[in-house]
Biopython code that builds the backbone (N, CA, C, O; Angstrom):
import numpy as np
from Bio.PDB.StructureBuilder import StructureBuilder

atoms = [
    (1, "UNK", "N", (0.848, -1.173, 0.000)),
    (1, "UNK", "CA", (0.000, 0.000, 0.000)),
    (1, "UNK", "C", (0.897, 1.240, 0.000)),
    (1, "UNK", "O", (1.822, 1.345, 0.806)),
    (2, "UNK", "N", (0.626, 2.143, -0.876)),
    (2, "UNK", "CA", (1.372, 3.398, -0.957)),
    (2, "UNK", "C", (0.901, 4.349, 0.136)),
    (2, "UNK", "O", (-0.247, 4.299, 0.578)),
    (3, "UNK", "N", (1.804, 5.207, 0.555)),
    (3, "UNK", "CA", (1.468, 6.174, 1.607)),
    (3, "UNK", "C", (0.296, 7.051, 1.190)),
    (3, "UNK", "O", (-0.508, 7.449, 2.032)),
    (4, "UNK", "N", (0.191, 7.353, -0.076)),
    (4, "UNK", "CA", (-0.884, 8.237, -0.538)),
    (4, "UNK", "C", (-2.242, 7.527, -0.580)),
    (4, "UNK", "O", (-3.274, 8.177, -0.744)),
    (5, "UNK", "N", (-2.246, 6.183, -0.432)),
    (5, "UNK", "CA", (-3.525, 5.465, -0.404)),
    (5, "UNK", "C", (-4.353, 5.859, 0.810)),
    (5, "UNK", "O", (-5.581, 5.793, 0.775)),
    (6, "UNK", "N", (-3.680, 6.272, 1.890)),
    (6, "UNK", "CA", (-4.408, 6.626, 3.100)),
    (6, "UNK", "C", (-4.632, 8.130, 3.231)),
    (6, "UNK", "O", (-5.222, 8.588, 4.210)),
    (7, "UNK", "N", (-4.169, 8.892, 2.260)),
    (7, "UNK", "CA", (-4.344, 10.339, 2.282)),
    (7, "UNK", "C", (-5.428, 10.754, 1.303)),
    (7, "UNK", "O", (-5.645, 10.088, 0.291)),
    (8, "UNK", "N", (-6.094, 11.829, 1.597)),
    (8, "UNK", "CA", (-7.086, 12.364, 0.677)),
    (8, "UNK", "C", (-6.401, 13.409, -0.195)),
    (8, "UNK", "O", (-6.175, 14.543, 0.229)),
    (9, "UNK", "N", (-6.074, 13.007, -1.422)),
    (9, "UNK", "CA", (-5.386, 13.913, -2.344)),
    (9, "UNK", "C", (-6.138, 13.959, -3.665)),
    (9, "UNK", "O", (-6.782, 12.984, -4.052)),
    (10, "UNK", "N", (-6.058, 15.087, -4.353)),
    (10, "UNK", "CA", (-6.731, 15.190, -5.651)),
    (10, "UNK", "C", (-6.204, 14.152, -6.633)),
    (10, "UNK", "O", (-5.034, 13.771, -6.577)),
    (11, "UNK", "N", (-7.067, 13.699, -7.525)),
    (11, "UNK", "CA", (-6.692, 12.717, -8.529)),
    (11, "UNK", "C", (-5.481, 13.198, -9.312)),
    (11, "UNK", "O", (-5.421, 14.344, -9.757)),
    (12, "UNK", "N", (-4.514, 12.297, -9.470)),
    (12, "UNK", "CA", (-3.309, 12.612, -10.231)),
    (12, "UNK", "C", (-2.183, 13.175, -9.381)),
    (12, "UNK", "O", (-1.038, 13.215, -9.829)),
    (13, "UNK", "N", (-2.480, 13.603, -8.183)),
    (13, "UNK", "CA", (-1.438, 14.170, -7.313)),
    (13, "UNK", "C", (-0.763, 13.111, -6.456)),
    (13, "UNK", "O", (0.325, 13.341, -5.929)),
    (14, "UNK", "N", (-1.391, 11.964, -6.312)),
    (14, "UNK", "CA", (-0.883, 10.922, -5.433)),
    (14, "UNK", "C", (0.524, 10.474, -5.762)),
    (14, "UNK", "O", (1.367, 10.380, -4.870)),
    (15, "UNK", "N", (0.794, 10.196, -7.031)),
    (15, "UNK", "CA", (2.123, 9.726, -7.440)),
    (15, "UNK", "C", (3.181, 10.794, -7.190)),
    (15, "UNK", "O", (4.281, 10.491, -6.728)),
    (16, "UNK", "N", (2.849, 12.027, -7.492)),
    (16, "UNK", "CA", (3.801, 13.129, -7.292)),
    (16, "UNK", "C", (4.071, 13.333, -5.800)),
    (16, "UNK", "O", (5.216, 13.537, -5.395)),
    (17, "UNK", "N", (3.023, 13.278, -4.993)),
    (17, "UNK", "CA", (3.167, 13.428, -3.547)),
    (17, "UNK", "C", (3.969, 12.268, -2.966)),
    (17, "UNK", "O", (4.840, 12.471, -2.120)),
    (18, "UNK", "N", (3.678, 11.069, -3.418)),
    (18, "UNK", "CA", (4.414, 9.895, -2.933)),
    (18, "UNK", "C", (5.896, 10.005, -3.291)),
    (18, "UNK", "O", (6.755, 9.674, -2.473)),
    (19, "UNK", "N", (6.199, 10.462, -4.494)),
    (19, "UNK", "CA", (7.594, 10.632, -4.907)),
    (19, "UNK", "C", (8.292, 11.670, -4.034)),
    (19, "UNK", "O", (9.453, 11.490, -3.667)),
    (20, "UNK", "N", (7.598, 12.745, -3.703)),
    (20, "UNK", "CA", (8.185, 13.794, -2.862)),
    (20, "UNK", "C", (8.439, 13.288, -1.441)),
    (20, "UNK", "O", (9.483, 13.569, -0.852)),
    (21, "UNK", "N", (7.479, 12.542, -0.897)),
    (21, "UNK", "CA", (7.647, 11.980, 0.451)),
    (21, "UNK", "C", (8.811, 10.994, 0.471)),
    (21, "UNK", "O", (9.626, 11.013, 1.393)),
    (22, "UNK", "N", (8.890, 10.137, -0.539)),
    (22, "UNK", "CA", (9.976, 9.162, -0.624)),
    (22, "UNK", "C", (11.327, 9.867, -0.735)),
    (22, "UNK", "O", (12.300, 9.439, -0.114)),
    (23, "UNK", "N", (11.396, 10.930, -1.512)),
    (23, "UNK", "CA", (12.647, 11.681, -1.653)),
    (23, "UNK", "C", (13.066, 12.297, -0.326)),
    (23, "UNK", "O", (14.245, 12.266, 0.027)),
    (24, "UNK", "N", (12.119, 12.850, 0.405)),
    (24, "UNK", "CA", (12.434, 13.448, 1.707)),
    (24, "UNK", "C", (12.894, 12.381, 2.694)),
    (24, "UNK", "O", (13.841, 12.601, 3.448)),
    (25, "UNK", "N", (12.227, 11.223, 2.695)),
    (25, "UNK", "CA", (12.640, 10.132, 3.578)),
    (25, "UNK", "C", (14.052, 9.668, 3.220)),
    (25, "UNK", "O", (14.874, 9.429, 4.105)),
    (26, "UNK", "N", (14.325, 9.544, 1.948)),
    (26, "UNK", "CA", (15.645, 9.087, 1.495)),
    (26, "UNK", "C", (16.746, 10.061, 1.903)),
    (26, "UNK", "O", (17.884, 9.655, 2.141)),
    (27, "UNK", "N", (16.407, 11.333, 1.982)),
    (27, "UNK", "CA", (17.392, 12.346, 2.363)),
    (27, "UNK", "C", (17.647, 12.339, 3.871)),
    (27, "UNK", "O", (18.772, 12.585, 4.306)),
    (28, "UNK", "N", (16.628, 12.064, 4.662)),
    (28, "UNK", "CA", (16.728, 12.134, 6.118)),
    (28, "UNK", "C", (17.226, 10.827, 6.734)),
    (28, "UNK", "O", (18.004, 10.849, 7.687)),
    (29, "UNK", "N", (16.791, 9.709, 6.205)),
    (29, "UNK", "CA", (17.058, 8.399, 6.799)),
    (29, "UNK", "C", (18.540, 8.132, 7.059)),
    (29, "UNK", "O", (18.883, 7.734, 8.173)),
    (30, "UNK", "N", (19.432, 8.327, 6.094)),
    (30, "UNK", "CA", (20.849, 8.024, 6.350)),
    (30, "UNK", "C", (21.446, 8.856, 7.494)),
    (30, "UNK", "O", (22.255, 8.349, 8.272)),
    (31, "UNK", "N", (21.060, 10.100, 7.593)),
    (31, "UNK", "CA", (21.563, 10.957, 8.664)),
    (31, "UNK", "C", (21.094, 10.496, 10.031)),
    (31, "UNK", "O", (21.864, 10.492, 10.992)),
    (32, "UNK", "N", (19.825, 10.106, 10.118)),
    (32, "UNK", "CA", (19.300, 9.614, 11.392)),
    (32, "UNK", "C", (19.967, 8.299, 11.775)),
    (32, "UNK", "O", (20.316, 8.094, 12.938)),
    (33, "UNK", "N", (20.143, 7.417, 10.816)),
    (33, "UNK", "CA", (20.814, 6.145, 11.086)),
    (33, "UNK", "C", (22.224, 6.410, 11.600)),
    (33, "UNK", "O", (22.669, 5.768, 12.551)),
    (34, "UNK", "N", (22.920, 7.343, 10.983)),
    (34, "UNK", "CA", (24.286, 7.678, 11.404)),
    (34, "UNK", "C", (24.318, 8.191, 12.844)),
    (34, "UNK", "O", (25.231, 7.859, 13.600)),
    (35, "UNK", "N", (23.334, 8.993, 13.223)),
    (35, "UNK", "CA", (23.266, 9.492, 14.597)),
    (35, "UNK", "C", (23.115, 8.335, 15.573)),
    (35, "UNK", "O", (23.812, 8.281, 16.586)),
    (36, "UNK", "N", (22.205, 7.408, 15.275)),
    (36, "UNK", "CA", (21.993, 6.288, 16.182)),
    (36, "UNK", "C", (23.171, 5.317, 16.173)),
    (36, "UNK", "O", (23.454, 4.683, 17.189)),
    (37, "UNK", "N", (23.857, 5.194, 15.044)),
    (37, "UNK", "CA", (25.096, 4.398, 15.012)),
    (37, "UNK", "C", (26.136, 5.022, 15.936)),
    (37, "UNK", "O", (26.786, 4.325, 16.715)),
    (38, "UNK", "N", (26.286, 6.342, 15.842)),
    (38, "UNK", "CA", (27.255, 7.055, 16.670)),
    (38, "UNK", "C", (26.934, 6.915, 18.153)),
    (38, "UNK", "O", (27.839, 6.864, 18.986)),
    (39, "UNK", "N", (25.645, 6.854, 18.483)),
    (39, "UNK", "CA", (25.234, 6.658, 19.874)),
    (39, "UNK", "C", (25.489, 5.235, 20.355)),
    (39, "UNK", "O", (25.456, 4.965, 21.556)),
    (40, "UNK", "N", (25.743, 4.326, 19.416)),
    (40, "UNK", "CA", (25.996, 2.943, 19.793)),
    (40, "UNK", "C", (24.746, 2.099, 19.913)),
    (40, "UNK", "O", (24.760, 1.063, 20.578)),
    (41, "UNK", "N", (23.667, 2.525, 19.282)),
    (41, "UNK", "CA", (22.405, 1.789, 19.304)),
    (41, "UNK", "C", (22.603, 0.467, 18.551)),
    (41, "UNK", "O", (23.200, 0.442, 17.475)),
    (42, "UNK", "N", (22.097, -0.623, 19.125)),
    (42, "UNK", "CA", (22.292, -1.952, 18.538)),
    (42, "UNK", "C", (21.700, -2.074, 17.131)),
    (42, "UNK", "O", (22.311, -2.690, 16.258)),
    (43, "UNK", "N", (20.534, -1.501, 16.908)),
    (43, "UNK", "CA", (19.874, -1.571, 15.595)),
    (43, "UNK", "C", (19.469, -0.160, 15.172)),
    (43, "UNK", "O", (18.320, 0.240, 15.360)),
    (44, "UNK", "N", (20.415, 0.597, 14.598)),
    (44, "UNK", "CA", (20.154, 2.000, 14.263)),
    (44, "UNK", "C", (18.991, 2.208, 13.286)),
    (44, "UNK", "O", (18.268, 3.198, 13.396)),
    (45, "UNK", "N", (18.806, 1.303, 12.349)),
    (45, "UNK", "CA", (17.705, 1.452, 11.392)),
    (45, "UNK", "C", (16.359, 1.360, 12.102)),
    (45, "UNK", "O", (15.487, 2.202, 11.886)),
    (46, "UNK", "N", (16.182, 0.347, 12.946)),
    (46, "UNK", "CA", (14.911, 0.200, 13.663)),
    (46, "UNK", "C", (14.706, 1.338, 14.659)),
    (46, "UNK", "O", (13.577, 1.784, 14.865)),
    (47, "UNK", "N", (15.787, 1.813, 15.278)),
    (47, "UNK", "CA", (15.654, 2.943, 16.204)),
    (47, "UNK", "C", (15.230, 4.196, 15.446)),
    (47, "UNK", "O", (14.463, 5.009, 15.962)),
    (48, "UNK", "N", (15.730, 4.351, 14.217)),
    (48, "UNK", "CA", (15.330, 5.485, 13.384)),
    (48, "UNK", "C", (13.840, 5.436, 13.096)),
    (48, "UNK", "O", (13.148, 6.448, 13.210)),
    (49, "UNK", "N", (13.343, 4.260, 12.723)),
    (49, "UNK", "CA", (11.909, 4.116, 12.459)),
    (49, "UNK", "C", (11.096, 4.360, 13.734)),
    (49, "UNK", "O", (10.046, 5.001, 13.692)),
    (50, "UNK", "N", (11.586, 3.846, 14.865)),
    (50, "UNK", "CA", (10.889, 4.026, 16.137)),
    (50, "UNK", "C", (10.867, 5.501, 16.546)),
    (50, "UNK", "O", (9.841, 6.005, 17.005)),
    (51, "UNK", "N", (11.987, 6.183, 16.381)),
    (51, "UNK", "CA", (12.067, 7.600, 16.693)),
    (51, "UNK", "C", (11.075, 8.391, 15.828)),
    (51, "UNK", "O", (10.372, 9.271, 16.325)),
    (52, "UNK", "N", (11.028, 8.072, 14.550)),
    (52, "UNK", "CA", (10.077, 8.727, 13.651)),
    (52, "UNK", "C", (8.629, 8.480, 14.056)),
    (52, "UNK", "O", (7.791, 9.377, 13.974)),
    (53, "UNK", "N", (8.344, 7.257, 14.494)),
    (53, "UNK", "CA", (6.985, 6.932, 14.945)),
    (53, "UNK", "C", (6.619, 7.740, 16.183)),
    (53, "UNK", "O", (5.483, 8.194, 16.322)),
    (54, "UNK", "N", (7.584, 7.917, 17.079)),
    (54, "UNK", "CA", (7.327, 8.735, 18.268)),
    (54, "UNK", "C", (7.032, 10.182, 17.867)),
    (54, "UNK", "O", (6.097, 10.795, 18.380)),
    (55, "UNK", "N", (7.833, 10.719, 16.951)),
    (55, "UNK", "CA", (7.593, 12.088, 16.487)),
    (55, "UNK", "C", (6.236, 12.202, 15.802)),
    (55, "UNK", "O", (5.502, 13.164, 16.029)),
    (56, "UNK", "N", (5.901, 11.221, 14.964)),
    (56, "UNK", "CA", (4.602, 11.234, 14.292)),
    (56, "UNK", "C", (3.470, 11.294, 15.305)),
    (56, "UNK", "O", (2.525, 12.067, 15.147)),
    (57, "UNK", "N", (3.568, 10.476, 16.346)),
    (57, "UNK", "CA", (2.528, 10.459, 17.378)),
    (57, "UNK", "C", (2.412, 11.796, 18.074)),
    (57, "UNK", "O", (1.310, 12.299, 18.294)),
    (58, "UNK", "N", (3.551, 12.373, 18.422)),
    (58, "UNK", "CA", (3.540, 13.687, 19.080)),
    (58, "UNK", "C", (2.908, 14.726, 18.165)),
    (58, "UNK", "O", (2.061, 15.508, 18.597)),
    (59, "UNK", "N", (3.323, 14.735, 16.897)),
    (59, "UNK", "CA", (2.773, 15.719, 15.956)),
    (59, "UNK", "C", (1.268, 15.555, 15.776)),
    (59, "UNK", "O", (0.528, 16.538, 15.778)),
    (60, "UNK", "N", (0.817, 14.314, 15.622)),
    (60, "UNK", "CA", (-0.619, 14.077, 15.416)),
    (60, "UNK", "C", (-1.434, 14.499, 16.632)),
    (60, "UNK", "O", (-2.485, 15.125, 16.494)),
    (61, "UNK", "N", (-0.949, 14.157, 17.824)),
    (61, "UNK", "CA", (-1.668, 14.559, 19.030)),
    (61, "UNK", "C", (-1.694, 16.079, 19.166)),
    (61, "UNK", "O", (-2.716, 16.663, 19.525)),
    (62, "UNK", "N", (-0.572, 16.704, 18.879)),
    (62, "UNK", "CA", (-0.520, 18.163, 18.983)),
    (62, "UNK", "C", (-1.470, 18.823, 17.973)),
    (62, "UNK", "O", (-2.152, 19.796, 18.296)),
    (63, "UNK", "N", (-1.506, 18.287, 16.759)),
    (63, "UNK", "CA", (-2.409, 18.855, 15.743)),
    (63, "UNK", "C", (-3.866, 18.734, 16.184)),
    (63, "UNK", "O", (-4.666, 19.634, 15.930)),
    (64, "UNK", "N", (-4.211, 17.639, 16.836)),
    (64, "UNK", "CA", (-5.591, 17.432, 17.270)),
    (64, "UNK", "C", (-5.943, 18.200, 18.534)),
    (64, "UNK", "O", (-7.042, 18.742, 18.645)),
    (65, "UNK", "N", (-5.029, 18.251, 19.479)),
    (65, "UNK", "CA", (-5.342, 18.839, 20.785)),
    (65, "UNK", "C", (-4.819, 20.259, 20.961)),
    (65, "UNK", "O", (-5.247, 20.976, 21.865)),
    (66, "UNK", "N", (-3.904, 20.657, 20.105)),
    (66, "UNK", "CA", (-3.292, 21.986, 20.106)),
    (66, "UNK", "C", (-2.874, 22.422, 21.504)),
    (66, "UNK", "O", (-2.060, 21.745, 22.132)),
    (67, "UNK", "N", (-3.400, 23.518, 22.006)),
    (67, "UNK", "CA", (-2.902, 24.051, 23.285)),
    (67, "UNK", "C", (-3.190, 23.134, 24.468)),
    (67, "UNK", "O", (-2.630, 23.344, 25.545)),
    (68, "UNK", "N", (-4.038, 22.131, 24.306)),
    (68, "UNK", "CA", (-4.340, 21.188, 25.384)),
    (68, "UNK", "C", (-3.323, 20.047, 25.456)),
    (68, "UNK", "O", (-3.322, 19.274, 26.414)),
    (69, "UNK", "N", (-2.476, 19.944, 24.464)),
    (69, "UNK", "CA", (-1.478, 18.870, 24.424)),
    (69, "UNK", "C", (-0.204, 19.324, 25.132)),
    (69, "UNK", "O", (0.254, 20.445, 24.910)),
    (70, "UNK", "N", (0.367, 18.485, 25.967)),
    (70, "UNK", "CA", (1.582, 18.866, 26.707)),
    (70, "UNK", "C", (2.844, 18.745, 25.833)),
    (70, "UNK", "O", (3.709, 17.906, 26.086)),
    (71, "UNK", "N", (2.929, 19.587, 24.817)),
    (71, "UNK", "CA", (4.010, 19.503, 23.835)),
    (71, "UNK", "C", (5.392, 19.640, 24.479)),
    (71, "UNK", "O", (6.286, 18.847, 24.184)),
    (72, "UNK", "N", (5.576, 20.622, 25.342)),
    (72, "UNK", "CA", (6.883, 20.818, 25.982)),
    (72, "UNK", "C", (7.259, 19.608, 26.826)),
    (72, "UNK", "O", (8.421, 19.201, 26.848)),
    (73, "UNK", "N", (6.289, 19.038, 27.517)),
    (73, "UNK", "CA", (6.555, 17.845, 28.329)),
    (73, "UNK", "C", (6.952, 16.672, 27.442)),
    (73, "UNK", "O", (7.879, 15.932, 27.773)),
    (74, "UNK", "N", (6.266, 16.497, 26.329)),
    (74, "UNK", "CA", (6.607, 15.408, 25.401)),
    (74, "UNK", "C", (8.013, 15.602, 24.840)),
    (74, "UNK", "O", (8.778, 14.645, 24.722)),
    (75, "UNK", "N", (8.348, 16.848, 24.496)),
    (75, "UNK", "CA", (9.689, 17.158, 24.002)),
    (75, "UNK", "C", (10.723, 16.804, 25.067)),
    (75, "UNK", "O", (11.728, 16.154, 24.778)),
    (76, "UNK", "N", (10.468, 17.234, 26.292)),
    (76, "UNK", "CA", (11.401, 16.957, 27.386)),
    (76, "UNK", "C", (11.546, 15.458, 27.632)),
    (76, "UNK", "O", (12.650, 14.974, 27.881)),
    (77, "UNK", "N", (10.438, 14.723, 27.562)),
    (77, "UNK", "CA", (10.490, 13.272, 27.781)),
    (77, "UNK", "C", (11.294, 12.578, 26.691)),
    (77, "UNK", "O", (12.089, 11.682, 26.975)),
    (78, "UNK", "N", (11.091, 12.988, 25.452)),
    (78, "UNK", "CA", (11.822, 12.377, 24.341)),
    (78, "UNK", "C", (13.313, 12.679, 24.439)),
    (78, "UNK", "O", (14.147, 11.791, 24.268)),
    (79, "UNK", "N", (13.638, 13.933, 24.714)),
    (79, "UNK", "CA", (15.050, 14.300, 24.883)),
    (79, "UNK", "C", (15.664, 13.555, 26.064)),
    (79, "UNK", "O", (16.787, 13.059, 25.966)),
    (80, "UNK", "N", (14.948, 13.472, 27.162)),
    (80, "UNK", "CA", (15.447, 12.776, 28.348)),
    (80, "UNK", "C", (15.728, 11.308, 28.044)),
    (80, "UNK", "O", (16.742, 10.759, 28.477)),
    (81, "UNK", "N", (14.835, 10.684, 27.306)),
    (81, "UNK", "CA", (15.013, 9.273, 26.947)),
    (81, "UNK", "C", (16.329, 9.074, 26.202)),
    (81, "UNK", "O", (17.100, 8.175, 26.536)),
    (82, "UNK", "N", (16.589, 9.901, 25.202)),
    (82, "UNK", "CA", (17.785, 9.711, 24.395)),
    (82, "UNK", "C", (19.046, 10.203, 25.101)),
    (82, "UNK", "O", (20.126, 9.655, 24.878)),
    (83, "UNK", "N", (18.930, 11.222, 25.945)),
    (83, "UNK", "CA", (20.093, 11.650, 26.726)),
    (83, "UNK", "C", (20.473, 10.578, 27.744)),
    (83, "UNK", "O", (21.654, 10.303, 27.953)),
    (84, "UNK", "N", (19.463, 9.973, 28.377)),
    (84, "UNK", "CA", (19.709, 8.890, 29.329)),
    (84, "UNK", "C", (20.313, 7.685, 28.614)),
    (84, "UNK", "O", (21.270, 7.085, 29.104)),
    (85, "UNK", "N", (19.765, 7.337, 27.476)),
    (85, "UNK", "CA", (20.287, 6.219, 26.699)),
    (85, "UNK", "C", (21.727, 6.476, 26.278)),
    (85, "UNK", "O", (22.570, 5.581, 26.347)),
    (86, "UNK", "N", (22.004, 7.693, 25.844)),
    (86, "UNK", "CA", (23.360, 8.063, 25.448)),
    (86, "UNK", "C", (24.320, 7.918, 26.634)),
    (86, "UNK", "O", (25.427, 7.402, 26.478)),
    (87, "UNK", "N", (23.898, 8.371, 27.811)),
    (87, "UNK", "CA", (24.731, 8.270, 29.006)),
    (87, "UNK", "C", (24.979, 6.805, 29.368)),
    (87, "UNK", "O", (26.103, 6.432, 29.705)),
    (88, "UNK", "N", (23.942, 5.981, 29.302)),
    (88, "UNK", "CA", (24.091, 4.556, 29.614)),
    (88, "UNK", "C", (25.065, 3.888, 28.649)),
    (88, "UNK", "O", (25.926, 3.113, 29.065)),
    (89, "UNK", "N", (24.923, 4.192, 27.357)),
    (89, "UNK", "CA", (25.815, 3.593, 26.366)),
    (89, "UNK", "C", (27.243, 4.093, 26.553)),
    (89, "UNK", "O", (28.191, 3.331, 26.365)),
    (90, "UNK", "N", (27.408, 5.352, 26.917)),
    (90, "UNK", "CA", (28.746, 5.904, 27.181)),
    (90, "UNK", "C", (29.387, 5.216, 28.374)),
    (90, "UNK", "O", (30.578, 4.907, 28.355)),
    (91, "UNK", "N", (28.592, 4.973, 29.417)),
    (91, "UNK", "CA", (29.102, 4.283, 30.595)),
    (91, "UNK", "C", (29.518, 2.856, 30.256)),
    (91, "UNK", "O", (30.541, 2.376, 30.745)),
    (92, "UNK", "N", (28.733, 2.175, 29.423)),
    (92, "UNK", "CA", (29.080, 0.807, 29.012)),
    (92, "UNK", "C", (30.400, 0.806, 28.235)),
    (92, "UNK", "O", (31.241, -0.067, 28.449)),
    (93, "UNK", "N", (30.584, 1.767, 27.346)),
    (93, "UNK", "CA", (31.831, 1.847, 26.573)),
    (93, "UNK", "C", (33.012, 2.084, 27.498)),
    (93, "UNK", "O", (34.086, 1.515, 27.300)),
    (94, "UNK", "N", (32.814, 2.933, 28.519)),
    (94, "UNK", "CA", (33.889, 3.227, 29.467)),
    (94, "UNK", "C", (34.253, 1.976, 30.256)),
    (94, "UNK", "O", (35.432, 1.693, 30.469)),
    (95, "UNK", "N", (33.252, 1.235, 30.684)),
    (95, "UNK", "CA", (33.487, 0.021, 31.460)),
    (95, "UNK", "C", (34.181, -1.034, 30.617)),
    (95, "UNK", "O", (35.061, -1.737, 31.114)),
    (96, "UNK", "N", (33.801, -1.160, 29.345)),
    (96, "UNK", "CA", (34.361, -2.191, 28.468)),
    (96, "UNK", "C", (35.691, -1.783, 27.846)),
    (96, "UNK", "O", (36.366, -2.614, 27.240)),
    (97, "UNK", "N", (36.076, -0.527, 27.984)),
    (97, "UNK", "CA", (37.316, -0.063, 27.363)),
    (97, "UNK", "C", (38.512, -0.772, 27.986)),
    (97, "UNK", "O", (38.591, -0.900, 29.208)),
    (98, "UNK", "N", (39.457, -1.240, 27.141)),
    (98, "UNK", "CA", (40.644, -1.929, 27.692)),
    (98, "UNK", "C", (41.518, -0.939, 28.450)),
    (98, "UNK", "O", (41.552, 0.252, 28.141)),
    (99, "UNK", "N", (42.212, -1.452, 29.434)),
    (99, "UNK", "CA", (43.107, -0.617, 30.245)),
    (99, "UNK", "C", (44.425, -0.409, 29.557)),
    (99, "UNK", "O", (45.302, 0.268, 30.094)),
]
sb = StructureBuilder()
sb.init_structure("model")
sb.init_model(0)
sb.init_chain("A")
sb.init_seg("    ")
for serial, (resi, resn, name, xyz) in enumerate(atoms, 1):
    if name == "N":
        sb.init_residue(resn, " ", resi, " ")
    sb.init_atom(name, np.array(xyz, "f"), 0.0, 1.0, " ", f" {name:<3s}", serial, name[0])
structure = sb.get_structure()
């Protein structure tokens, strides 16, 4: 199923929109994977998809609830998760480093 199958787009625009979305994903994906590789994530590709899913959820909730959605709290929670994960992975590297 193409991404545009679930979107309401004018006839004939679906292929063009799908191509644009695919191009944007292709441009962003390698950079995100590289970030998670640098952090030492075991499966950087899956973490990239998971991170994107989290952002999608935050964006969708914010669009629906607007000022009632705790956007700053969600941002802080997401940042905290990855900062904590980064610290844990850094500590593991320090412990495993040869003397």
